[in-house]
C-alpha positions in Angstrom: 83.5 13.4 13.8 85.7 12.3 16.6 86.5 13.1 20.2 87.8 11.2 23.2 86.7 10.2 26.6 89.6 9.6 29.0 89.8 6.9 31.5 89.4 9.6 34.2 85.7 9.5 33.4 85.6 13.1 32.2 82.6 14.2 30.1 82.9 13.2 26.5 81.7 14.4 23.2 80.8 12.0 20.4 82.9 9.3 18.9 82.1 8.3 15.3 82.5 4.9 13.7 83.0 5.5 10.0 86.4 6.7 8.9 86.3 7.0 5.1 84.0 6.7 2.1 84.7 3.1 1.5 83.7 2.1 5.1 80.5 4.2 4.8 79.5 2.4 1.5 80.1 -1.0 3.0 78.0 -0.1 6.0 74.9 1.0 4.0 73.0 -2.2 4.7 73.8 -2.4 8.4 71.9 -0.8 11.2 73.7 2.2 12.7 73.6 2.4 16.5 74.4 5.3 18.8 75.4 4.2 22.4 74.4 6.7 25.1 75.7 6.1 28.6 77.4 8.4 31.1 79.8 5.6 32.3 82.5 5.3 29.7 83.3 1.7 30.9 79.7 0.6 30.4 79.5 2.4 27.1 82.6 0.5 26.0 81.0 -2.8 26.9 77.8 -2.0 25.1 79.7 -0.9 22.0 81.7 -4.2 22.0 78.4 -6.2 22.4 76.8 -4.4 19.4 79.9 -4.8 17.2 79.8 -8.6 17.7 76.6 -8.6 15.6 77.1 -8.4 11.8 73.8 -6.6 11.1 74.8 -3.7 13.4 77.5 -1.0 13.5 78.2 1.5 16.2 78.3 5.0 14.6 79.1 6.9 17.8 79.0 7.1 21.6 77.6 9.9 23.8 77.8 10.4 27.5 75.1 13.0 28.1 71.7 13.9 26.8 73.0 17.0 25.0 75.7 15.0 23.4 73.2 12.4 22.3 71.1 15.1 20.6 74.1 16.5 18.8 75.3 13.0 17.8 71.9 12.1 16.3 72.0 15.4 14.3 75.4 14.6 12.8 75.5 10.8 12.7 71.9 10.0 11.9 71.8 6.6 13.6 68.9 4.1 13.0 68.8 3.1 16.6 69.8 4.8 19.9 70.7 2.6 22.9 69.6 5.1 25.6 70.5 5.1 29.3 68.0 7.0 31.5 70.3 8.2 34.3 72.3 10.8 32.5 74.1 13.6 34.2 72.3 16.5 32.6 68.8 15.2 31.8 66.6 12.2 32.4 66.9 10.0 29.4 63.3 9.9 28.4 63.3 13.7 28.1 65.7 13.2 25.1 63.1 11.4 23.0 60.6 14.2 22.5 63.5 16.6 21.7 64.6 14.2 19.0 61.1 14.1 17.5 60.7 17.9 17.7 64.0 18.1 15.7 62.6 15.8 13.1 64.6 12.7 13.9 62.8 9.4 13.4 65.5 7.1 14.8 64.3 4.2 17.0 65.2 4.2 20.7 65.9 1.2 22.9 66.2 2.0 26.6 69.1 0.3 28.5 68.9 1.3 32.1 68.9 0.3 35.7 65.6 2.2 36.2 63.1 -0.2 37.5 60.4 2.3 38.5 57.0 1.6 37.0 56.7 5.3 35.9 59.9 5.0 33.9 58.7 1.9 32.1 55.3 3.4 31.4 56.9 6.6 30.2 59.2 4.7 27.9 56.2 2.9 26.4 54.4 6.2 25.9 57.4 7.5 24.1 57.4 4.6 21.7 60.6 2.8 22.6 61.2 -0.4 20.7 62.5 -2.3 23.8 63.5 -1.8 27.5 66.4 -3.8 28.8 67.3 -3.7 32.5 70.9 -3.5 33.7 72.8 -5.6 34.5 72.6 -7.9 31.5 75.0 -9.9 29.3 75.6 -10.2 25.6 72.9 -12.9 25.0 70.2 -10.6 26.6 71.1 -7.7 24.2 71.7 -9.9 21.2 68.1 -11.4 21.4 66.6 -8.0 21.5 68.7 -6.5 18.7 68.0 -9.5 16.5 64.3 -9.2 17.1 64.5 -5.5 16.4 66.3 -6.1 13.1 63.6 -8.6 12.0 60.8 -6.1 12.8 62.6 -3.2 11.2 63.0 -5.2 8.0 59.4 -6.3 8.1 58.2 -2.7 8.4 60.6 -1.5 5.6 59.7 -4.1 3.1 56.0 -4.6 3.6 53.6 -3.3 0.9 50.2 -2.6 2.5 47.4 -3.9 0.3 44.9 -4.6 3.1 44.4 -5.4 6.8 46.3 -8.6 6.6 49.5 -6.8 5.7 49.0 -4.3 8.5 48.5 -7.2 11.0 51.7 -8.9 9.8 53.6 -5.7 10.5 52.1 -5.1 13.9 52.6 -8.8 15.0 56.3 -8.1 15.4 55.5 -5.5 18.1 53.2 -7.7 20.1 54.3 -9.2 23.4 54.9 -12.5 21.7 55.0 -13.5 18.1 52.2 -15.6 16.7 53.3 -19.2 15.8 56.9 -18.3 15.1 58.8 -20.5 12.8 61.8 -22.2 14.4 65.2 -21.1 13.4 67.1 -23.3 10.9 68.6 -26.4 12.6 66.0 -26.6 15.4 63.4 -29.4 15.5 59.8 -29.0 16.7 60.1 -32.2 18.7 63.1 -31.0 20.7 61.6 -27.5 21.1 58.4 -29.1 22.5 60.4 -31.2 24.9 62.4 -28.2 26.2 59.3 -26.1 26.5 57.4 -28.7 28.5 60.4 -29.2 30.8 60.6 -25.4 31.3 56.8 -25.2 31.9 56.9 -28.0 34.5 60.0 -26.8 36.4 59.5 -25.5 39.9 61.2 -22.2 39.5 64.1 -21.6 37.1 66.4 -23.9 35.2 70.0 -23.5 34.0 71.0 -25.0 30.6 72.8 -27.7 32.4 69.8 -28.7 34.5 67.6 -28.6 31.4 70.0 -30.8 29.5 69.9 -33.3 32.4 66.1 -33.4 32.4 65.6 -33.7 28.7 68.6 -35.8 27.6 69.8 -33.3 25.0 73.3 -31.7 25.2 73.9 -28.6 27.3 74.7 -26.6 24.1 71.4 -27.6 22.5 69.5 -26.9 25.7 71.0 -23.5 25.9 70.2 -22.7 22.3 66.5 -23.7 22.7 66.2 -21.8 26.0 67.7 -18.7 24.4 65.2 -19.1 21.5 62.3 -19.1 24.0 63.7 -16.1 25.7 64.0 -14.3 22.4 60.3 -14.9 21.5 59.1 -14.0 24.9 58.2 -17.4 26.3 61.0 -17.4 28.9 62.6 -14.9 31.1 66.2 -14.9 32.1 67.9 -14.1 35.4 71.5 -14.2 36.4 72.8 -16.1 39.4 76.2 -14.9 40.6 78.6 -17.4 42.2 81.8 -16.8 44.1 83.9 -17.0 41.0 83.5 -17.2 37.2 80.7 -16.0 34.9 77.2 -15.6 36.3 74.8 -18.5 35.6 71.9 -17.8 33.2 68.6 -19.2 34.6 65.4 -19.5 32.6 61.8 -19.4 33.8 58.7 -20.1 31.7 56.5 -17.1 31.1 52.8 -17.7 30.7 50.9 -16.2 27.8 49.6 -13.4 29.9 53.1 -12.2 30.6 53.5 -13.5 34.1 56.2 -16.0 35.2 55.1 -19.4 36.4 55.1 -19.6 40.2 57.7 -21.8 41.7 60.5 -22.2 44.1 63.3 -20.8 42.0 65.6 -18.2 43.5 66.3 -15.1 41.6 69.3 -12.9 42.3 
């Protein structure tokens, strides 16, 4: 199913990803994603971000709530990346209509909506995550990778008792319990970076963290991104006069609050 959205910004129908039977067969083990955003430029960026991740494929793009409902009916995505400020309906109103129609796809909100009511409403609707705009690829990648892990856990778990239930639910908690480090990371370096982040007055860039710990900037960035993924650090973007925005990391206490300090957030 295909249609177009012109650069004039006119309303669009759905664009579909799969083009033939071979492509569909090859994509069976990937997670199908529907991108919903009324700004075609933003939707294009989100699509490009998702398509950089091998475990995911974009099956379509929609620009309104009604188009999103129609797209889910036809394309049957596993995950919907849902903007809230849509031209015809508020994004959260799409979710109960999906459930009434019998669709069990997961929903991740991607929106500039910072109102507490919107966040609470999203939680009540059972969204798997809530990502505020603006963000960059690393922000979305961490959330999608975490979602993929949790989805696989829920799909593959055989429930024999309470321990099995607890393992499944652990993935939806605010922070994972004693997560194993990814391959190639050492507990010693992780501990050093975490202590540096905890003790920082405010936020740190990867370059600043590297200078304080003695590890390379690339390694510091990798560990900081890991802590962000597991919920131990929050990220803000600092915009300069030119070039890409600088990612800055701030330690998040176990209770969910950021450590007080003198860092400046944009």
